[in-house]
PASEBA-1860 file (N, C-alpha, C; in nm, 3 decimals):
! residues 127
1> MTGLRTHA> 0.636/0.681/-1.370/0.589/0.561/-1.386/0.436/0.559/-1.407 ~ 0.355/0.641/-1.535/0.223/0.640/-1.506/0.163/0.527/-1.479 ~ 0.196/0.418/-1.530/0.112/0.271/-1.494/0.092/0.219/-1.381 ~ 0.184/0.291/-1.316/0.193/0.265/-1.138/0.105/0.372/-1.057 ~ 0.127/0.521/-1.080/0.065/0.613/-1.083/-0.098/0.649/-1.094 ~ -0.147/0.549/-1.200/-0.283/0.528/-1.257/-0.356/0.390/-1.217 ~ -0.234/0.305/-1.132/-0.336/0.191/-1.130/-0.445/0.148/-1.060 ~ -0.510/0.072/-1.134/-0.640/0.046/-1.109/-0.679/0.021/-0.959
9> TGAQWMPG> -0.565/-0.001/-0.846/-0.604/-0.058/-0.738/-0.568/0.066/-0.659 ~ -0.526/0.172/-0.739/-0.475/0.325/-0.610/-0.575/0.353/-0.483 ~ -0.717/0.337/-0.567/-0.811/0.362/-0.412/-0.810/0.322/-0.303 ~ -0.761/0.154/-0.313/-0.736/0.065/-0.210/-0.624/0.077/-0.139 ~ -0.533/0.171/-0.167/-0.420/0.216/-0.099/-0.404/0.281/0.031 ~ -0.356/0.222/0.137/-0.387/0.298/0.252/-0.268/0.360/0.303 ~ -0.264/0.510/0.277/-0.157/0.562/0.328/-0.161/0.584/0.503 ~ -0.089/0.577/0.563/-0.068/0.604/0.694/-0.029/0.699/0.772
17> AGGMCVHT> 0.005/0.743/0.908/0.094/0.837/0.936/0.199/0.900/0.852 ~ 0.298/0.811/0.812/0.433/0.850/0.734/0.388/0.886/0.585 ~ 0.233/0.867/0.578/0.221/0.892/0.410/0.224/0.775/0.324 ~ 0.246/0.804/0.206/0.309/0.679/0.082/0.443/0.709/-0.014 ~ 0.481/0.609/0.012/0.616/0.670/-0.076/0.688/0.506/-0.069 ~ 0.759/0.533/-0.217/0.804/0.409/-0.254/0.924/0.391/-0.218 ~ 0.959/0.306/-0.150/1.076/0.272/-0.062/1.206/0.196/-0.121 ~ 1.163/0.086/-0.243/1.247/0.006/-0.300/1.230/0.018/-0.431
25> ILLDPVRP> 1.310/0.011/-0.527/1.240/-0.031/-0.690/1.390/-0.100/-0.709 ~ 1.380/-0.256/-0.765/1.467/-0.271/-0.798/1.445/-0.366/-0.957 ~ 1.546/-0.334/-1.039/1.586/-0.417/-1.125/1.628/-0.519/-1.174 ~ 1.545/-0.653/-1.242/1.571/-0.782/-1.202/1.724/-0.770/-1.340 ~ 1.856/-0.875/-1.286/1.946/-0.856/-1.363/1.938/-0.943/-1.432 ~ 1.869/-1.043/-1.464/1.824/-1.119/-1.608/1.735/-1.093/-1.694 ~ 1.610/-1.001/-1.656/1.496/-0.961/-1.791/1.508/-0.825/-1.710 ~ 1.576/-0.751/-1.830/1.584/-0.635/-1.838/1.488/-0.507/-1.799
33> QRMHVAIS> 1.340/-0.582/-1.872/1.243/-0.539/-1.878/1.172/-0.531/-1.720 ~ 1.168/-0.639/-1.635/1.109/-0.650/-1.520/1.158/-0.556/-1.417 ~ 1.065/-0.502/-1.327/1.100/-0.423/-1.208/0.963/-0.502/-1.094 ~ 1.049/-0.438/-0.984/0.988/-0.485/-0.862/0.958/-0.369/-0.806 ~ 0.906/-0.293/-0.695/0.876/-0.188/-0.675/0.802/-0.214/-0.477 ~ 0.840/-0.179/-0.383/0.773/-0.180/-0.267/0.733/-0.044/-0.238 ~ 0.602/0.032/-0.219/0.519/0.098/-0.165/0.492/0.082/-0.036 ~ 0.501/0.163/0.053/0.425/0.168/0.209/0.309/0.163/0.169
41> AAGTFRSD> 0.205/0.144/0.247/0.060/0.149/0.250/-0.002/0.089/0.092 ~ 0.063/0.021/-0.004/0.021/-0.033/-0.118/0.039/-0.185/-0.129 ~ 0.178/-0.163/-0.093/0.224/-0.313/-0.099/0.344/-0.319/-0.212 ~ 0.376/-0.453/-0.269/0.484/-0.511/-0.387/0.402/-0.527/-0.529 ~ 0.493/-0.414/-0.630/0.418/-0.447/-0.751/0.508/-0.488/-0.837 ~ 0.476/-0.545/-0.932/0.603/-0.600/-1.046/0.557/-0.575/-1.226 ~ 0.669/-0.511/-1.295/0.639/-0.497/-1.417/0.732/-0.596/-1.519 ~ 0.675/-0.623/-1.592/0.745/-0.696/-1.700/0.765/-0.633/-1.834
49> DGGESWRP> 0.755/-0.496/-1.844/0.729/-0.426/-1.957/0.794/-0.266/-1.942 ~ 0.931/-0.245/-1.865/0.982/-0.165/-1.830/0.921/-0.065/-1.749 ~ 0.787/-0.089/-1.673/0.736/-0.002/-1.600/0.605/0.110/-1.648 ~ 0.563/0.006/-1.788/0.457/0.055/-1.855/0.316/0.033/-1.784 ~ 0.348/-0.100/-1.743/0.187/-0.188/-1.657/0.266/-0.249/-1.556 ~ 0.198/-0.244/-1.463/0.211/-0.293/-1.352/0.093/-0.434/-1.274 ~ 0.135/-0.525/-1.168/0.028/-0.596/-1.118/0.100/-0.584/-0.957 ~ -0.031/-0.615/-0.897/0.009/-0.625/-0.745/0.118/-0.792/-0.737
57> VNKGLRSL> 0.211/-0.822/-0.664/0.255/-0.976/-0.633/0.227/-0.941/-0.470 ~ 0.109/-0.961/-0.383/0.122/-0.935/-0.252/0.009/-1.090/-0.180 ~ -0.006/-1.184/-0.278/-0.136/-1.264/-0.274/-0.045/-1.370/-0.161 ~ -0.115/-1.351/-0.054/-0.091/-1.447/0.047/-0.051/-1.373/0.207 ~ 0.001/-1.254/0.186/0.040/-1.158/0.281/-0.046/-1.141/0.370 ~ -0.022/-1.128/0.494/-0.125/-1.086/0.608/-0.070/-0.949/0.647 ~ -0.177/-0.854/0.711/-0.185/-0.745/0.763/-0.234/-0.712/0.854 ~ -0.262/-0.733/1.003/-0.356/-0.733/1.047/-0.407/-0.565/1.056
65> HIPDPVAE> -0.325/-0.481/1.032/-0.366/-0.335/1.061/-0.425/-0.289/0.973 ~ -0.495/-0.326/0.852/-0.560/-0.250/0.727/-0.698/-0.355/0.754 ~ -0.793/-0.280/0.680/-0.886/-0.319/0.667/-0.935/-0.494/0.648 ~ -0.856/-0.532/0.510/-0.899/-0.641/0.455/-0.737/-0.707/0.502 ~ -0.692/-0.802/0.616/-0.594/-0.859/0.651/-0.535/-0.933/0.533 ~ -0.559/-0.997/0.451/-0.527/-1.026/0.344/-0.578/-1.007/0.172 ~ -0.604/-0.839/0.204/-0.625/-0.822/0.070/-0.498/-0.817/-0.002 ~ -0.485/-0.790/-0.167/-0.373/-0.773/-0.236/-0.288/-0.664/-0.229
73> VGHCVHRI> -0.359/-0.578/-0.195/-0.325/-0.456/-0.211/-0.376/-0.359/-0.053 ~ -0.262/-0.232/-0.010/-0.263/-0.193/0.104/-0.174/-0.231/0.185 ~ -0.103/-0.344/0.200/0.002/-0.374/0.315/0.151/-0.254/0.304 ~ 0.169/-0.272/0.404/0.295/-0.159/0.414/0.440/-0.215/0.396 ~ 0.496/-0.247/0.305/0.604/-0.281/0.242/0.725/-0.175/0.252 ~ 0.800/-0.188/0.333/0.887/-0.091/0.324/1.010/-0.140/0.235 ~ 1.058/-0.260/0.232/1.166/-0.261/0.153/1.210/-0.428/0.093 ~ 1.237/-0.435/-0.007/1.250/-0.555/-0.113/1.424/-0.555/-0.098
81> ARHPARPD> 1.434/-0.682/-0.113/1.608/-0.741/-0.161/1.586/-0.843/-0.219 ~ 1.685/-0.857/-0.332/1.735/-0.960/-0.408/1.785/-1.049/-0.360 ~ 1.818/-1.160/-0.353/1.900/-1.286/-0.328/2.035/-1.275/-0.485 ~ 2.122/-1.258/-0.392/2.239/-1.225/-0.483/2.233/-1.313/-0.591 ~ 2.270/-1.455/-0.536/2.308/-1.576/-0.635/2.139/-1.647/-0.710 ~ 2.039/-1.652/-0.660/1.891/-1.624/-0.703/1.823/-1.534/-0.719 ~ 1.831/-1.520/-0.848/1.770/-1.362/-0.881/1.597/-1.396/-0.860 ~ 1.531/-1.490/-0.870/1.398/-1.498/-0.864/1.344/-1.483/-0.728
89> TLFMQKHW> 1.440/-1.447/-0.595/1.403/-1.482/-0.470/1.409/-1.334/-0.423 ~ 1.307/-1.301/-0.329/1.317/-1.179/-0.317/1.251/-1.205/-0.141 ~ 1.332/-1.099/-0.068/1.316/-1.049/0.058/1.248/-0.971/0.075 ~ 1.139/-0.958/0.204/1.042/-0.840/0.166/1.059/-0.802/0.370 ~ 1.076/-0.688/0.366/1.039/-0.599/0.520/0.934/-0.545/0.522 ~ 0.812/-0.590/0.583/0.669/-0.470/0.601/0.651/-0.469/0.738 ~ 0.583/-0.331/0.702/0.574/-0.275/0.868/0.421/-0.351/0.955 ~ 0.439/-0.323/1.059/0.316/-0.434/1.132/0.373/-0.528/1.178
97> DAAAVSGR> 0.422/-0.624/1.092/0.401/-0.761/1.114/0.559/-0.815/1.098 ~ 0.628/-0.956/1.134/0.710/-0.999/1.111/0.760/-0.958/0.950 ~ 0.893/-0.964/0.952/0.962/-0.944/0.831/0.942/-1.062/0.740 ~ 0.929/-1.067/0.597/0.886/-1.166/0.545/1.023/-1.176/0.416 ~ 0.979/-1.311/0.354/1.123/-1.365/0.315/1.045/-1.418/0.193 ~ 1.130/-1.447/0.081/1.048/-1.509/-0.037/1.146/-1.639/-0.100 ~ 1.046/-1.708/-0.108/1.129/-1.818/-0.231/1.016/-1.900/-0.286 ~ 1.039/-2.001/-0.372/0.953/-2.021/-0.454/0.828/-2.128/-0.365
105> SRNASADS> 0.691/-2.094/-0.385/0.607/-2.164/-0.354/0.541/-2.281/-0.418 ~ 0.474/-2.381/-0.381/0.442/-2.507/-0.457/0.323/-2.390/-0.578 ~ 0.255/-2.274/-0.564/0.218/-2.262/-0.652/0.244/-2.119/-0.698 ~ 0.389/-2.146/-0.717/0.450/-1.993/-0.785/0.450/-2.028/-0.933 ~ 0.453/-1.944/-0.987/0.469/-2.001/-1.187/0.657/-1.953/-1.188 ~ 0.674/-2.027/-1.278/0.812/-2.031/-1.278/0.947/-1.891/-1.286 ~ 0.822/-1.814/-1.341/0.889/-1.662/-1.388/0.834/-1.597/-1.275 ~ 0.760/-1.589/-1.190/0.737/-1.541/-1.106/0.775/-1.563/-0.927
113> PALCQATK> 0.859/-1.501/-0.871/0.899/-1.488/-0.734/0.786/-1.526/-0.633 ~ 0.797/-1.591/-0.554/0.644/-1.613/-0.470/0.688/-1.502/-0.355 ~ 0.674/-1.431/-0.248/0.688/-1.375/-0.137/0.647/-1.482/-0.022 ~ 0.744/-1.462/0.125/0.718/-1.539/0.202/0.749/-1.462/0.330 ~ 0.628/-1.454/0.367/0.627/-1.362/0.537/0.665/-1.445/0.654 ~ 0.753/-1.400/0.694/0.848/-1.510/0.804/0.711/-1.450/0.868 ~ 0.655/-1.594/1.032/0.629/-1.566/1.148/0.688/-1.639/1.253 ~ 0.627/-1.628/1.340/0.691/-1.714/1.458/0.601/-1.820/1.494
121> PSQRRLR> 0.657/-1.903/1.523/0.787/-1.935/1.498/0.846/-2.067/1.336 ~ 0.743/-2.060/1.263/0.747/-2.122/1.149/0.739/-1.997/1.051 ~ 0.775/-2.046/0.940/0.765/-1.940/0.833/0.681/-2.007/0.697 ~ 0.588/-1.900/0.644/0.464/-1.932/0.576/0.503/-1.868/0.448 ~ 0.493/-1.970/0.356/0.535/-1.923/0.196/0.426/-1.862/0.117 ~ 0.453/-1.786/0.085/0.376/-1.703/-0.009/0.335/-1.694/-0.181 ~ 0.228/-1.678/-0.239/0.217/-1.649/-0.375/0.215/-1.478/-0.413
END
């Protein structure tokens, strides 16, 4: 996946003590060219062209242990999973903070699932 290895944001990825690793690769059951990946110390990325190009989809996440807590890249996402009945809904688990769950926010487009980071005691919907 050259498009991901040479991504323009690569210099902003922050490998921690565990290094950097792709934790999850999700293939979209409806759109064969769409994929999501979760990368520790980088975040979640989406491809709509079978992995040729990627874009970060972390807008709205908050991680207090990186230099910019609301940066679009640099979050330590360990796992993402797809809702079996709603393929546009993703669930996320990330390092340091509470687990995150996705759901469509007011700012999410019809073809882009929004990520939602669960916080105590309420949930915050993310783009």
